[in-house]
N, C-alpha and C positions, 0 to 999 in steps of 0.2 A: 543763383540762391540766396536766399536767407536762411542766415544761420540759429536754430534753434538750440534752445538750453536744453540741459540733459535731463529732465522729469520735467518737460516738457507738458503740457496737460488741455493746452488749448486747441491740439491737431482734430481735424475731424475722424480721421482715420483710428480705431483701437489697435494699437501696434501692437505686435509678437512680447516687445518688453512690457507693457501694460498688463496684456493675457496672463504672461507668467507672471508677475507680480499681483496679480488681483487672487490668482489660483492657489499662490502661496501661502496668502494672508486670508484666504475664506476658510483655505481646512479641507475642501472640497477635492474632488478629482486625486488622479495618481499621479505621483511626482516621483522624476528619475532625474540622479544626480549621477555624474563619473567621479569613479573611484580615485583616491589619490597614491601616494608610498605607502603612508599610514594606514593603508587597508588590507596590503597585502602583505602575504607573509612569506620570511627569508625561504631559502632555499634549506636550508638546515634547522627549520622549525619544524615541532612535530604537526599534521594536520591536524589533530583531536586537541592538544591544549596549547596550539601557537606559539608554545616556548620553545628555545631552542634545547636540541635535544640530548642529553647526560647519556643516555643509550641508545644509541638510534639505532630500528630495523626498518628495513625498506620490502617491500611488496614485488614480486614479479610484474607488476605495471609500473612500477617507479614512484609511487606515495611513500613519502619520509613518517614514519613513526614513531613515539618514544615507547619503548619498549613494556614498560608499566602499564602505560594507557593505553594500549592498544591488546596487553590481554588481559586488562577488566574490561574492554569494550569487547572482547571477546565471548568472555563468562557471562558478563550481563546479559547478551546476548544469546546463551545457549539456556538461560535463567528462564528470560522470557518466551525463547521457545518451546521451555518443557510445560510452563506455565499454560501457554494457547495450544498444548497438543492435550492436555488434561481436559480444558473447556472444550475442545471440539469432540475429545471421546466421551464426556460427559450429555454433549447434545447429541451423538449417534444412539447412546444410551437411551437417551427420552425420546428421539426420532422410532427408533425400534419397538418400544414400548408403548407410542401412541400410535404406531401401525397394528399392532397386535390389538390394542382396543378397540381399533375402527374395523377393522376384519372381526373381532368378535361380537361387536356392534351391530353390524350388519349382517351377519349372520341371522341372530338375534330375531334381526327385523322380518328376516326370510322367513323364520320360523314362524313368527306371527301375521305374517301376513298370509301366510297359510293356512295357518290355523280359522283366522277369520272368514277366508273363503270357503273353507268347509263346513264351517259352522252355520254361513249362509246357505247350504244347501239343507234344503228340507223334503226328508220323506217321510209320508203319509201311510200308514200301514192300510193296505183295502179291506175290505171286507167282503169273504166272496160272496153272502148270501144278500146284499144290499146294492153289490155294486152289480149285478144286471138287471135289477130291475130300476135301477136309473138310468141303465142303459138302455132297457126295452121300454117304457113304463113312461118316464119322466123325462123327455130328452131336452125341453127346455133349463128343465134343473138341474142338467150335466152342463150345460154349457152356461150357466150362472155360475155353477162352482169352478172351471176353469176360466172366467174371467175373472172371479175373485181371486184366485190362485195368480193370476197373470197381475194382476194390481198390487196384490202383496207383496209381490216380487219384486216389482218395479219401485215400489218404495221404501222396501229394503235396499234397493241399491243406490236409492239419492240418496238414504239415510246413511252407506256407507259412505257417499262421497264427501257430504256432508261432514261427517267426522273428520275424513283424510284430512280435510282443507282447513279445518280448524286445527289439527293436529300442526302444520306447518308456521314455524313463529318465524316471522321479519323482522329484522334487526329496526330498533328504535333509537335516535338519539333523544329522545324526552321521558323514555321508561330506563332507568338504571339496571332493570336488569335484564333488560333487551338492547343494552347500548352494545354497538359493534367494539371489538378489543384489536388495537394492532397486534400483527404478528412479529415473533420477535424475529432481531436481524440473523440471518443463516453465516453462522462461522465456516470458514474455509479450511482446507487443511494446511497448517503451516508448513513452510519449507526448513528441517535440518540445516541445510546451510548458513552458516553467517556470512553477511555480504561486508565488503570493505565499504565505508562511508564514503568513501571518493569515488572510487571505480562503479562500485555497485555489483562486483562481481564476488563469484564466491573467494573466501581467504581461510590459510589453515596457517595453523600456530608452525607444523613444519616446514612453510613455505617461506617464512621469514629470515629474511638473509640481513647477519649483522653489518653493520656500517662502520668504515673507521677513515673518520676525518684528518688531513695531515694538518695540525695546527701551523699557523702563520710562523709563531717563533716558537719552539719548542721550550723554552724558558719561562714563558708566563703561567701564570695558574690561569685558575677556570676564571676566576670573576674578573680577573685584567683582560683575561680575553674575550670573554663579554661585552665586556665596555668597548672593543673597537671596531669599528664599522666592517673592516677587513679579517677575517677573523681567520680562514683555510686559503690553504693552496692545496693546486695538482699535486699527486702523489708522486709524478713522473718528473712534468715538466718544471712546476715549483709557478704554477701562473696563481694569480691570487684567484680566488672561485668568488660568484657573487651571481643574485637574480639575472643578471645581461647574458651572464656566461653558461652554455650550453655545456650539464655534467654526465656521467654517466657512472655505476656504480661495477666493479667487477665481481661475479659471485663469488669466487675460491678466496677471494682476499680479502673483499671487502672493500678494496681501494676507491675512495672515488677521483676521477682523472677529469679533465675535459674532453669533451667530445671532439677537437681537431686532433688533442692525443692519441684519440682509440681511431682516428680515421687516417693520419698521419704515420703513427708507430704502431699500435698493436694490431691492428687489421691487416699488417706485410707478413707478422707471422703469427698470430693468434696465439699467443704465449702471455699468459700474466705475469707482465715483468717484477711481482713483488713475491710470487709463490713458484713460478716456472711449469705450474699446469697448462696445460692445451685448453684452449677456449675455443666456444661456440658462439654462434650467433645470440643465443640464448643466454648464453652466459655474461653478454654486456646489457646491463638492464640502463635506459635513459632515467635521470633523477627529475621527476616532475620538479620544477621552479614556479614562482611565483610571476617574475616579470618584475617590471618597472612602472613607475606610475604613469610612463608615457606607452608604453606596450604590453601585452600581457602573455603570457607563456599557457596556454590552457585553460586561462576563465577569462572572463567576464568583468570588464571594469565600470560596468553602468550597474546603478542598485536604483531599485525598482520600489515604493512603496505605495500601495492601493489602500484607497482612504475612499470614504462613500462618497454617493453621485446623486446630485439633485437630479429627478426626472421630473421631465414635464409633465 
């Protein structure tokens, strides 16, 4: 086979490389890219600020937050929920008043319809002296008078039907006063529970557990500690912690240990090695970590950007 150049454009086939290159240059279509290590947060970073935690707390689901950041988030969500609840209550009052007005207007229409029907019934006074003459002497006149009465009633019914049809107003897009308007969007009753930004489950302030990381070298200050790649170790085995090492938090002491230490040492006696308290499965919280650039733990390493699409 002949060898082709790297940017060969003389081929008769539209290759995958050329298609991807043209798609990226055109600005249209959905773009997908694989995330590297720089796009993944470290295991000791806050899920909100994405910075190393000063005062870390963990949720029962294992997501790590800076205490100040998560408290600000909870207060903000409660404020937004209160605003939404006020708007929902206002909408309920408006709907209640509008339903009352509709009921009153429908009742008024029923009364007006009853009045019009009652007014259409015409009763003429009967003269006892002339009625007998008309009944016996001139029957043709009586027939003509009844025919006239029937014609007058039919004409009144036609006029009432025409008036009712004229009272109906149809929407018009050309006349400003008859243009239909869009109905406002109905608000749903907001939930008072504050949801975790990562797991989507309800979160409470009293459920947050304080975390104590064991530094690699206790003599180093915080600035020198943050400049190092390996900052913390397991509280029991002194193994270096990282995104590639599964970790767990003990509820009573807040110590961070490796999952290997939990499986081989702690689960044998179910006793917290720091405080000596009895542990249960609920007291051992697996810490959610980001992973490395090659593998991820609980996250997706592919990112997509939706861009405009040309349609034929």
